[in-house]
KEVO-230421 format. One line per field, with one value per residue (C-alpha): residue in three letters; x, y, z. Coordinates in steps of 0.5 Angstrom, whole numbers. Each point is the difference from the previous one (the first is absolute). Layout:
code (ALA,...)
c1 (X,...)
c2 (Y,...)
c3 (Z,...)
end
This chain:
code (UNK,UNK,UNK,UNK,UNK,UNK,UNK,UNK,UNK,UNK,UNK,UNK,UNK,UNK,UNK,UNK,UNK,UNK,UNK,UNK,UNK,UNK,UNK,UNK,UNK,UNK,UNK,UNK,UNK,UNK,UNK,UNK,UNK,UNK,UNK,UNK,UNK,UNK,UNK,UNK,UNK,UNK,UNK,UNK,UNK,UNK,UNK,UNK,UNK,UNK,UNK,UNK,UNK,UNK,UNK,UNK,UNK,UNK,UNK,UNK,UNK,UNK,UNK,UNK,UNK,UNK,UNK,UNK,UNK,UNK,UNK,UNK,UNK,UNK,UNK,UNK,UNK,UNK,UNK,UNK,UNK,UNK,UNK,UNK,UNK,UNK,UNK,UNK,UNK,UNK,UNK,UNK,UNK,UNK,UNK,UNK,UNK,UNK,UNK,UNK,UNK,UNK,UNK,UNK,UNK,UNK,UNK,UNK,UNK,UNK,UNK,UNK,UNK,UNK,UNK,UNK,UNK,UNK,UNK,UNK,UNK,UNK,UNK,UNK,UNK,UNK)
c1 (-70,-2,7,2,-5,1,8,-2,-4,5,6,-5,-1,7,2,-6,3,7,-2,-4,6,5,-4,-3,2,-4,3,-1,2,7,0,-1,5,6,-2,0,7,3,-3,4,6,0,1,3,-7,-4,4,-2,-7,2,0,7,5,6,5,-4,-1,6,-1,-7,3,5,-5,-5,5,3,-8,-1,6,-3,-3,-7,-7,-1,4,-3,-7,3,4,-5,-7,-5,-2,-7,-2,-5,-1,2,-2,1,0,3,7,1,-3,0,1,-1,3,-1,6,-2,4,-2,-6,4,0,0,-2,5,-2,3,0,0,1,-1,6,0,-6,2,-1,6,1,2,1,-5)
c2 (-80,2,-1,5,5,-1,1,6,3,-2,3,7,-1,0,6,4,-2,2,6,2,-2,5,6,4,6,5,7,-2,-7,2,6,-6,-5,6,1,-8,0,5,-3,-7,5,-1,7,-2,-4,7,4,-4,2,7,4,3,1,-5,5,1,-8,-1,7,-2,-7,4,5,-5,-5,6,2,-7,-1,6,-1,4,0,-1,-5,-4,0,-2,-6,-2,2,-2,4,1,4,6,3,0,5,-2,5,-3,-2,4,-2,3,-6,1,-6,-1,-3,-3,-3,-1,4,6,2,5,1,2,2,-3,4,-6,0,-6,-1,-5,-3,-1,5,3,5,7,7,6)
c3 (269,7,3,-5,2,8,-2,-3,6,5,-4,-1,8,1,-4,3,7,-2,-2,6,5,-4,1,-5,-4,3,2,7,-1,-2,6,5,-4,1,7,1,-3,4,6,-2,-1,-7,-2,-7,-1,2,-4,-6,1,-1,-7,0,-5,0,2,7,2,3,4,2,3,4,3,2,3,4,2,1,5,4,7,0,0,-7,-1,6,-3,-7,3,5,-4,-4,-6,-3,-6,3,-7,-7,-5,-7,-6,-7,1,7,7,7,5,8,4,7,4,7,6,7,0,-3,-7,-6,-7,-6,-7,-6,-7,-5,-8,-5,-3,-6,3,7,6,3,6,-3,2,-3)
end
């Protein structure tokens, strides 16, 4: 009996650790995950965090790929930066998030408008 209880507790701890390591599904978590995907050069993954009509997905992948390839200050920050949620204001199925992007002592903040789609936060446009 004790062995079964220990096994169950261990399984619950492993599940809790796996969920926490994947990040949450808050609007801020999703905005940061999209930036991390862009930082890693995975534009398709970043687009997956966006609320887009199916016929606009390929266009957005191409657009972000072109933007990612540019050599400018914004790209330097994203490619070399760290991301932190500065504010997150949730109002029902909509949210406004501000993310700080810092690299080498320089930084900026970027706003994100988020919308909950089928229970998942997505980057959207107003």
